[in-house]
C-alpha positions as CSV (number, residue, x, y, z in Angstrom):
1,X,81.1,177.2,67.7
2,X,83.9,175.0,66.8
3,X,85.7,175.8,63.4
4,X,84.3,172.7,61.5
5,X,81.2,174.5,61.4
6,X,82.4,177.8,60.0
7,X,82.2,176.6,56.1
8,X,78.3,177.3,55.8
9,X,78.8,175.9,51.9
10,X,78.6,172.4,53.5
11,X,74.7,172.7,54.5
12,X,72.0,171.3,52.5
13,X,68.3,172.1,53.1
14,X,65.2,170.9,51.9
15,X,61.5,172.6,51.8
16,X,60.3,170.3,49.1
17,X,59.3,167.7,51.8
18,X,59.7,167.9,55.3
19,X,61.9,170.5,56.3
20,X,65.4,169.6,56.9
21,X,69.3,170.1,57.4
22,X,72.5,168.3,56.9
23,X,75.9,169.4,57.6
24,X,78.6,167.4,56.2
25,X,76.5,164.9,54.7
26,X,74.9,164.3,58.5
27,X,71.1,165.0,58.9
28,X,70.3,167.6,61.9
29,X,67.2,167.5,63.3
30,X,65.3,170.8,62.8
31,X,63.8,171.0,66.2
32,X,60.1,171.2,67.3
33,X,57.0,172.3,64.4
34,X,57.6,175.8,65.2
35,X,61.2,176.0,64.7
36,X,60.9,174.5,61.5
37,X,57.9,176.9,60.7
38,X,60.9,179.5,61.1
39,X,63.3,178.0,59.6
40,X,61.0,177.5,56.5
41,X,60.0,181.3,56.3
42,X,63.7,182.0,56.4
43,X,64.8,179.5,53.6
44,X,61.8,180.9,51.3
45,X,63.0,184.5,51.4
46,X,66.0,184.0,49.4
47,X,68.3,185.9,51.3
48,X,66.4,188.3,52.8
49,X,66.2,189.4,56.2
50,X,62.9,189.0,57.6
51,X,61.8,191.4,60.7
52,X,60.5,189.8,64.0
53,X,57.0,190.6,63.0
54,X,56.6,189.0,59.9
55,X,57.9,186.3,61.1
56,X,55.1,186.5,63.6
57,X,52.5,186.7,61.1
58,X,54.0,183.8,59.5
59,X,54.2,181.4,62.1
60,X,50.8,182.5,63.5
61,X,48.8,184.6,61.6
62,X,46.7,187.0,63.3
63,X,46.6,185.5,66.5
64,X,50.0,184.7,67.8
65,X,50.6,184.1,71.4
66,X,51.4,186.7,74.0
67,X,54.8,185.4,74.3
68,X,55.2,185.6,70.3
69,X,58.6,188.0,70.3
70,X,60.1,185.9,72.9
71,X,59.4,182.6,71.2
72,X,60.7,183.9,67.9
73,X,63.9,184.5,69.6
74,X,64.2,181.1,71.1
75,X,63.7,179.2,68.2
76,X,66.1,181.7,66.6
77,X,68.8,181.1,69.0
78,X,68.6,177.2,69.1
79,X,68.7,177.4,65.0
80,X,71.8,179.5,65.3
81,X,73.3,177.4,68.0
82,X,72.9,174.3,65.1
83,X,74.0,176.4,61.8
84,X,76.2,179.2,63.6
85,X,76.3,182.7,63.4
86,X,77.8,183.0,59.7
87,X,74.4,181.2,58.5
88,X,71.8,182.5,60.6
89,X,72.5,186.2,60.9
90,X,70.8,189.2,63.0
91,X,70.3,192.5,61.2
92,X,68.4,195.5,62.5
93,X,66.4,193.3,64.9
94,X,65.5,190.6,62.3
95,X,67.0,187.4,61.0
96,X,68.3,186.2,57.8
97,X,70.0,183.0,56.3
98,X,73.2,183.4,54.3
99,X,73.2,179.9,52.4
100,X,75.3,179.3,49.1
101,X,73.7,178.5,45.8
102,X,72.5,175.2,45.4
103,X,72.2,174.4,49.2
104,X,68.4,174.5,48.9
105,X,66.5,171.9,46.9
106,X,63.9,174.5,46.0
107,X,66.6,176.3,44.2
108,X,67.9,173.2,42.6
109,X,64.7,172.3,41.4
110,X,63.8,175.9,39.8
111,X,67.3,175.8,38.2
112,X,66.6,172.8,36.4
113,X,62.8,173.7,35.4
114,X,64.7,177.2,34.0
115,X,66.9,174.8,32.0
116,X,63.8,173.0,30.9
117,X,61.9,175.7,29.7
118,X,65.1,177.1,27.5
119,X,65.4,173.7,26.0
120,X,61.9,173.3,24.9
121,X,61.9,177.0,23.6
122,X,64.9,175.7,21.3
123,X,63.2,173.0,20.3
124,X,65.2,170.3,22.3
125,X,62.7,168.2,23.5
126,X,64.7,165.5,24.8
127,X,66.6,167.4,27.1
128,X,63.8,169.5,28.2
129,X,62.1,166.4,29.3
130,X,65.3,165.1,31.4
131,X,65.5,168.1,32.5
132,X,62.0,168.5,34.2
133,X,62.3,164.8,35.3
134,X,65.4,166.0,37.5
135,X,63.6,168.9,38.5
136,X,60.4,166.5,39.9
137,X,63.0,164.4,41.0
138,X,64.1,166.9,43.7
139,X,60.8,166.5,45.4
140,X,60.7,164.4,48.8
141,X,56.7,164.4,49.5
142,X,54.3,167.3,50.3
143,X,56.5,170.6,50.4
144,X,57.1,171.8,54.1
145,X,55.4,169.1,55.2
146,X,53.8,169.0,59.0
147,X,55.4,173.0,59.0
148,X,52.3,174.8,60.7
149,X,51.5,178.1,60.3
150,X,49.7,180.2,57.9
151,X,52.5,181.4,55.6
152,X,53.8,177.7,55.2
153,X,50.2,176.7,54.1
154,X,50.2,179.2,51.7
155,X,53.4,178.2,50.3
156,X,52.6,174.5,50.4
157,X,49.4,175.5,48.4
158,X,52.2,177.2,45.8
159,X,54.7,174.6,45.4
160,X,52.1,172.2,45.1
161,X,50.6,174.2,42.3
162,X,53.7,174.5,40.8
163,X,54.8,171.0,40.8
164,X,51.6,170.1,39.0
165,X,52.3,173.0,36.2
166,X,56.0,170.8,35.7
167,X,54.3,167.5,35.6
168,X,51.4,168.8,32.8
169,X,54.3,170.1,31.0
170,X,56.6,167.4,31.1
171,X,53.8,165.1,29.9
172,X,53.1,167.7,27.2
173,X,56.4,167.0,25.8
174,X,55.9,163.4,26.5
175,X,53.0,163.3,23.6
176,X,55.1,165.6,21.7
177,X,57.8,162.4,21.7
178,X,55.2,160.0,20.7
179,X,55.5,158.5,24.1
180,X,51.4,158.1,24.5
181,X,50.9,154.5,25.5
182,X,53.1,154.7,28.6
183,X,51.6,158.2,29.5
184,X,48.0,157.0,29.6
185,X,48.7,155.3,33.0
186,X,50.4,158.4,34.6
187,X,47.5,160.1,33.8
188,X,44.9,158.2,34.2
189,X,46.5,158.1,38.0
190,X,46.8,161.7,38.2
191,X,43.5,162.6,36.9
192,X,42.2,160.6,39.8
193,X,44.2,162.3,42.3
194,X,43.2,165.8,41.1
195,X,40.2,165.3,39.3
196,X,39.3,169.1,38.8
197,X,42.5,169.8,37.0
198,X,41.4,170.2,33.6
199,X,44.5,170.2,31.8
200,X,45.5,166.7,33.2
201,X,42.3,165.4,31.5
202,X,43.0,167.3,28.1
203,X,46.1,165.7,27.9
204,X,44.6,162.2,28.8
205,X,42.5,162.5,26.3
206,X,45.1,163.5,23.5
207,X,46.9,160.4,25.1
208,X,43.8,157.9,24.6
209,X,43.2,159.4,21.6
210,X,46.8,158.6,19.9
211,X,46.9,155.2,21.5
212,X,43.8,154.3,19.2
213,X,41.2,154.6,22.2
214,X,38.5,157.0,20.8
215,X,35.7,155.7,23.1
216,X,37.6,156.2,26.1
217,X,39.1,159.5,25.2
218,X,35.3,160.8,24.7
219,X,34.3,158.9,28.0
220,X,36.8,161.4,29.9
221,X,35.4,164.4,28.2
222,X,32.0,163.2,29.4
223,X,32.8,162.3,32.6
224,X,34.3,166.0,33.1
225,X,31.7,167.6,32.1
226,X,29.7,165.6,34.6
227,X,31.8,166.1,37.4
228,X,32.4,169.9,37.0
229,X,28.8,170.7,36.4
230,X,28.1,168.6,39.9
231,X,31.2,170.1,41.9
232,X,31.1,173.4,40.7
233,X,28.1,174.0,38.3
234,X,30.2,175.4,35.4
235,X,31.0,173.4,32.0
236,X,34.1,172.6,30.8
237,X,36.8,174.9,29.4
238,X,37.2,175.9,25.6
239,X,39.8,173.7,24.7
240,X,38.6,170.7,26.3
241,X,35.5,170.9,24.1
242,X,37.4,171.6,21.1
243,X,39.3,168.5,21.4
244,X,36.3,166.9,22.0
245,X,34.9,168.2,18.8
246,X,38.3,167.4,17.1
247,X,38.4,163.9,18.1
248,X,34.6,163.3,17.1
249,X,35.8,164.4,13.8
250,X,38.9,162.3,13.5
251,X,41.1,165.6,12.8
252,X,44.5,164.3,11.3
253,X,46.4,167.1,13.0
254,X,45.7,165.4,16.1
255,X,47.7,162.2,15.3
256,X,50.9,161.4,17.0
257,X,53.8,163.8,16.3
258,X,56.9,162.1,14.6
259,X,59.2,160.9,17.3
260,X,62.3,162.6,17.1
261,X,65.3,160.1,15.8
262,X,68.8,160.2,17.3
263,X,71.9,158.8,16.5
264,X,72.3,157.0,19.7
265,X,76.1,156.7,19.4
266,X,76.1,160.4,20.2
267,X,73.6,163.3,20.6
268,X,75.4,166.5,20.8
269,X,73.2,168.0,23.2
270,X,72.6,164.8,25.6
271,X,75.7,165.2,27.5
272,X,74.7,163.4,30.7
273,X,76.5,164.5,34.1
274,X,74.7,162.5,36.6
275,X,77.5,162.3,39.4
276,X,76.0,163.2,42.6
277,X,78.4,166.1,44.9
278,X,81.4,164.6,46.6
279,X,81.6,164.7,50.1
280,X,82.7,167.9,51.5
281,X,84.8,166.9,54.5
282,X,86.6,164.0,52.5
283,X,89.8,163.3,54.1
284,X,93.0,161.3,53.3
285,X,93.7,158.0,51.2
286,X,95.4,160.6,48.4
287,X,97.9,157.9,47.4
288,X,94.7,155.5,46.3
289,X,92.7,158.6,44.9
290,X,95.6,159.5,42.8
291,X,96.4,155.4,41.8
292,X,92.9,155.1,40.8
293,X,92.4,158.2,39.0
294,X,95.4,157.0,36.8
295,X,93.9,153.6,35.9
296,X,90.8,155.3,35.1
297,X,92.7,157.6,32.9
298,X,94.7,154.6,31.0
299,X,93.9,153.2,28.1
300,X,93.2,149.7,29.0
301,X,90.3,150.7,31.7
302,X,86.9,149.0,31.5
303,X,85.8,147.9,34.9
304,X,87.0,148.9,38.8
305,X,85.1,147.7,41.7
306,X,85.8,149.7,45.0
307,X,84.5,146.8,47.8
308,X,84.8,147.0,51.4
309,X,82.5,146.5,54.8
310,X,79.8,148.9,55.2
311,X,80.4,152.3,56.1
312,X,83.9,151.8,55.1
313,X,83.8,155.1,52.8
314,X,83.2,153.2,49.3
315,X,81.2,155.5,47.9
316,X,82.9,158.8,49.2
317,X,86.4,157.5,47.6
318,X,84.6,156.7,44.5
319,X,82.9,159.8,44.0
320,X,86.1,161.9,45.0
321,X,88.0,159.6,42.1
322,X,85.3,160.0,39.6
323,X,84.8,163.9,39.7
324,X,88.6,163.8,39.5
325,X,88.8,162.1,36.3
326,X,85.6,163.7,34.7
327,X,87.7,165.4,32.2
328,X,89.0,162.1,30.7
329,X,85.1,161.2,29.9
330,X,84.2,164.0,27.8
331,X,80.7,162.3,26.6
332,X,79.5,162.5,30.1
333,X,78.9,160.2,33.3
334,X,76.1,158.3,34.5
335,X,75.3,157.3,38.3
336,X,72.9,155.1,39.6
337,X,72.4,154.0,43.1
338,X,71.8,150.3,42.5
339,X,70.4,150.0,46.3
340,X,72.3,146.3,46.5
341,X,71.1,146.1,50.4
342,X,67.6,146.9,50.0
343,X,65.4,143.8,50.0
344,X,64.4,144.9,46.6
345,X,67.6,146.1,44.6
346,X,67.3,147.6,41.4
347,X,66.2,145.3,38.4
348,X,69.0,146.1,35.5
349,X,66.3,146.4,33.0
350,X,65.0,149.5,34.9
351,X,68.3,151.1,35.2
352,X,69.1,150.4,31.4
353,X,66.0,152.4,30.6
354,X,66.7,155.6,32.8
355,X,70.5,155.2,31.0
356,X,68.9,155.2,27.6
357,X,66.9,158.2,28.1
358,X,70.0,159.9,29.6
359,X,71.9,159.1,26.6
360,X,69.2,160.7,24.2
361,X,66.7,157.5,23.2
362,X,63.1,158.5,22.9
363,X,61.3,156.1,25.4
364,X,59.2,154.9,22.5
365,X,62.5,153.2,21.3
366,X,63.3,151.2,24.0
367,X,62.6,147.7,23.9
368,X,61.1,145.8,26.7
369,X,63.3,143.0,27.6
370,X,66.7,143.3,29.3
371,X,68.7,141.8,26.6
372,X,67.7,143.9,24.0
373,X,68.0,146.8,26.2
374,X,71.5,145.9,27.3
375,X,72.6,145.7,23.3
376,X,70.8,149.1,22.7
377,X,72.9,150.5,25.4
378,X,76.1,149.2,24.4
379,X,75.2,150.7,20.9
380,X,74.7,154.0,22.5
381,X,77.9,154.1,24.2
382,X,79.6,152.7,21.0
383,X,82.5,155.2,20.3
384,X,81.9,157.6,23.1
385,X,84.1,158.2,26.4
386,X,81.4,157.7,29.4
387,X,81.8,157.0,32.9
388,X,79.3,154.7,34.7
389,X,79.1,154.9,38.2
390,X,77.2,151.9,39.5
391,X,77.0,152.6,43.3
392,X,76.0,150.1,45.9
393,X,75.9,146.7,43.4
394,X,74.6,143.5,45.0
395,X,76.3,141.1,42.9
396,X,77.9,140.7,39.6
397,X,74.6,139.7,38.1
398,X,73.3,142.8,38.7
399,X,75.7,144.8,37.0
400,X,76.7,142.9,34.2
401,X,74.0,144.1,32.0
402,X,74.9,147.6,33.0
403,X,79.0,147.5,31.8
404,X,80.1,149.1,29.0
405,X,80.9,146.8,25.9
406,X,84.1,148.7,25.1
407,X,87.1,150.0,26.7
408,X,86.4,153.7,25.5
409,X,84.1,153.6,28.2
410,X,84.7,152.7,31.9
411,X,82.5,151.3,34.8
412,X,83.3,152.1,38.3
413,X,81.4,150.1,40.9
414,X,81.2,149.7,44.4
415,X,79.8,147.0,46.6
416,X,80.0,145.3,50.2
417,X,80.3,141.9,48.0
418,X,84.0,141.1,46.5
419,X,82.6,140.3,43.4
420,X,85.1,138.1,42.4
421,X,83.2,136.4,40.0
422,X,83.1,139.7,37.8
423,X,85.9,139.1,35.1
424,X,88.5,141.4,34.2
425,X,87.9,143.7,36.9
426,X,90.1,145.6,38.9
427,X,89.3,145.2,42.7
428,X,90.1,148.0,45.3
429,X,89.6,146.5,48.7
430,X,89.0,149.2,51.1
431,X,90.1,148.8,54.6
432,X,89.8,151.4,57.8
433,X,91.4,154.5,57.8
434,X,95.2,155.2,58.8
435,X,95.7,156.9,62.4
436,X,96.8,160.0,61.3
437,X,94.1,160.4,58.8
438,X,91.3,159.0,61.0
439,X,92.2,161.9,63.3
440,X,92.2,164.6,60.8
441,X,88.8,163.1,59.7
442,X,87.6,163.5,63.2
443,X,88.9,166.8,63.9
444,X,87.2,168.4,60.5
445,X,84.2,167.2,62.4
446,X,84.4,168.1,66.2
447,X,86.6,171.3,65.6
448,X,90.3,171.5,65.7
449,X,90.2,173.1,68.6
450,X,88.3,170.5,70.5
451,X,90.7,167.5,69.3
452,X,94.0,169.6,69.9
453,X,92.9,170.3,73.4
454,X,92.3,166.7,74.3
455,X,94.4,164.7,71.4
456,X,95.2,161.5,73.5
457,X,91.5,161.3,74.3
458,X,90.5,162.2,70.6
459,X,92.9,159.3,69.4
460,X,90.9,156.8,71.9
461,X,87.4,157.8,70.2
462,X,89.0,156.8,67.0
463,X,90.5,153.6,68.0
464,X,86.9,152.5,69.6
465,X,85.4,153.7,66.4
466,X,88.1,151.1,64.9
467,X,89.2,153.9,62.2
468,X,85.7,153.4,60.8
469,X,84.4,156.6,58.7
470,X,80.8,156.0,59.4
471,X,81.4,155.5,63.0
472,X,83.8,158.2,63.1
473,X,81.6,160.8,61.6
474,X,78.8,159.4,63.7
475,X,81.1,160.5,67.1
476,X,82.2,163.5,65.8
477,X,78.4,164.6,64.9
478,X,77.5,163.6,68.4
479,X,80.2,165.9,70.0
480,X,79.9,168.9,67.5
481,X,76.0,168.9,68.5
482,X,76.7,168.7,72.0
483,X,78.8,171.2,72.9
484,X,79.0,170.8,76.8
485,X,80.8,167.4,76.2
486,X,84.2,166.5,76.4
487,X,86.0,164.2,74.2
488,X,87.3,162.2,77.3
489,X,83.9,161.4,78.6
490,X,83.1,160.3,75.3
491,X,85.6,158.0,75.2
492,X,84.6,156.8,78.5
493,X,81.3,156.3,77.3
494,X,82.7,154.5,74.2
495,X,84.8,152.4,75.9
496,X,82.1,150.3,77.3
497,X,81.6,147.6,74.5
498,X,78.5,146.5,75.7
499,X,77.0,150.4,74.9
500,X,79.5,151.3,72.0
501,X,77.0,150.1,69.4
502,X,74.1,152.1,70.8
503,X,76.6,155.3,71.5
504,X,77.3,155.4,67.8
505,X,74.1,156.7,66.3
506,X,73.0,160.4,65.6
507,X,69.7,161.4,63.9
508,X,68.9,158.5,61.9
509,X,72.4,157.1,61.4
510,X,73.6,154.4,62.6
511,X,76.6,151.9,62.5
512,X,74.2,149.0,63.5
513,X,72.0,149.2,60.8
514,X,74.7,149.4,58.4
515,X,75.7,145.9,59.3
516,X,72.4,144.7,60.0
517,X,71.6,145.5,55.6
518,X,74.3,142.8,55.1
519,X,73.7,140.4,58.0
520,X,69.9,140.3,56.8
521,X,71.6,139.2,53.2
522,X,73.0,135.9,54.6
523,X,71.7,132.7,54.2
524,X,71.0,130.5,57.0
525,X,74.6,128.7,57.4
526,X,76.4,131.9,57.0
527,X,74.0,133.5,59.7
528,X,74.9,130.9,62.3
529,X,78.4,130.9,61.3
530,X,78.7,134.8,61.6
531,X,77.1,135.0,65.2
532,X,79.2,131.7,66.7
533,X,82.7,132.9,65.5
534,X,82.3,136.4,67.3
535,X,82.3,134.5,70.7
536,X,86.2,134.1,69.7
537,X,88.3,136.9,71.1
538,X,91.2,136.5,68.6
539,X,91.9,135.8,65.1
540,X,90.5,132.0,64.4
541,X,91.9,129.4,62.3
542,X,89.7,127.1,59.9
543,X,90.4,123.9,62.1
544,X,88.9,126.1,65.2
545,X,86.0,127.4,63.2
546,X,85.1,123.6,62.3
547,X,85.3,122.7,65.9
548,X,83.2,125.7,67.0
549,X,80.7,125.0,64.0
550,X,80.8,121.6,64.3
551,X,81.2,121.3,60.7
552,X,83.8,119.2,58.5
553,X,86.6,121.3,57.6
554,X,86.1,122.2,53.9
555,X,82.9,123.3,54.6
556,X,83.6,125.3,57.5
557,X,86.4,126.9,54.6
558,X,83.8,127.8,52.3
559,X,81.8,129.4,54.8
560,X,84.3,131.6,55.9
561,X,85.4,132.4,52.7
562,X,82.1,133.3,51.6
563,X,81.6,136.0,54.9
564,X,84.9,137.5,53.4
565,X,83.2,137.9,50.0
566,X,80.3,139.7,51.7
567,X,83.2,142.1,54.1
568,X,81.3,140.8,57.4
569,X,84.6,139.1,57.9
570,X,88.5,139.4,57.0
571,X,91.0,137.2,56.2
572,X,94.5,138.9,57.1
573,X,96.8,135.4,56.0
574,X,95.9,132.5,54.3
575,X,93.7,130.1,56.7
576,X,92.9,133.1,59.4
577,X,90.0,135.0,60.1
578,X,89.1,137.9,62.3
579,X,86.2,140.5,62.6
580,X,86.8,144.2,62.3
581,X,86.0,145.0,66.2
582,X,82.5,146.7,65.5
583,X,81.3,144.1,63.5
584,X,82.4,141.6,65.8
585,X,80.2,143.7,68.9
586,X,77.3,143.5,66.3
587,X,77.7,139.9,66.0
588,X,78.0,139.0,69.5
589,X,75.1,140.9,70.3
590,X,72.7,139.3,68.0
591,X,74.3,135.7,69.2
592,X,73.2,136.8,72.7
593,X,69.9,137.7,71.2
594,X,69.5,134.3,69.5
595,X,70.5,132.4,72.2
596,X,68.2,133.9,74.6
597,X,64.8,132.3,74.5
598,X,61.8,134.6,74.2
599,X,59.3,135.4,76.7
600,X,56.9,133.1,77.4
601,X,53.3,133.9,75.8
602,X,49.9,132.2,76.8
603,X,48.8,129.8,74.1
604,X,45.9,132.2,73.0
605,X,48.1,134.9,72.0
606,X,50.9,132.9,70.4
607,X,51.3,133.6,66.6
608,X,54.1,132.3,64.0
609,X,56.8,134.8,63.5
610,X,59.0,135.2,60.6
611,X,63.0,135.5,61.6
612,X,65.9,136.8,59.6
613,X,68.2,134.2,58.1
614,X,69.5,131.9,60.5
615,X,67.7,133.6,63.5
């Protein structure tokens, strides 16, 4: 077990969805279904040791296989190799997990729910709603998804019941805050999914009534009574019957409670703290972090943009700077991943709605159109020192409505695009890591002992990775998960340019995928130029590119500069252009694919196919 694995605080675990493990932000496959069942049973014991017999019961119940004990030991041994003996410990013939607070998603959700309950008891319904939404947001699908065994099944049922209870409390708060109109749609979907859950039906009746839809509210009661009689042979619970009677009587106490109004310039209990955690193994760039931090602390701060190619470490750097500068923004920090590389990036109107709620605006007070939301958002930030972190932006148009209106607050933006059309922004163009920092970064993932033993070969690996942080993280994780591999052997594998991108893949993380998201955003002329220019082995001039592309010089230069702006091409000097080596390899693979004729198909089965830009 290498030194890089000794700090168990760098692990994260999830059970509110598939059972998963991350180390240093890298996903580690948790193994077979039975191995995930063992891991889940240990995670849900809150650090307590489980005997082998208890684990056998959890995984197989009353019908364990004849070699159940040996199987438990095998699964535990495999998990220990992934996690390290400091994390998975053996005590008195049993097993226990020693993980740090906050590393399990269930614990995070429970802590947020507890804070929400305290806020609600204290009369702070807005804060309670925000905290409940954060707790519910921790879920990533069905808890313990696809994990076998009676214990997992029982826990899955309990966790789903708890999730529904949190939903009901949050929806109840929404109605207390007067947000009945929007809540109707959500409750309608939930009652359809959980038709026998009477509390959801009660809330739907109340939301409909407060929306002026009395007849529909009464129809919900009639449908509930019929369904319960047919399915269970019982009547609705007394609370539901009483609500029906009060609706029939037009009880004045059922009217919408007055929504609490907030001074949007400042709400003492609303201090958003939305920054994600920093990358545990962040390495190097100390001078840049200090310089950016000083700029954020300056009185004339407004917008700072970190740009660079895919995987170069923009978000990791910006998060490091943001956390270091938190004291300069005592009124809170807002964060959003704008999904700028997705086919459908986030709509600024949606983001403004989420930001306004985080700043204390009741949902009922948030206008519909983006212009009005942006104006209210700027009013909410007026006089407040808030850091707005806009991660993974697509273009200036997406982030323009999200910028603070005064210099007291600031926006920290990351984007693959250079956003040269964003007036007044300070640009930080991030490049590959220096050699010494790259080797230190690689060592923290692989282990210092292995790198020290093969230092020259480790330097070869980081060179083949182009000193690119994502590529080095993947390479390091490949070696860390394969204890029998040598650094020199892996360097030999990476030396083959035709295999290099394929080798730089671990779990669901690949260098190729990061580049593909940028490529598929190109327009057809850009995509064609991106492919063809990769055939040159060296830097290329505008004139040489014009000859290669068979285009006028001015049009060629515009194309080249547009590729620079998307971070797919570099310009080391005026009139000269080059690729990062990994980007060149990717461009050549798609150029070869585009040049290869498709296999012939019988005419009877040929169908039209949509292709990416320029293909």
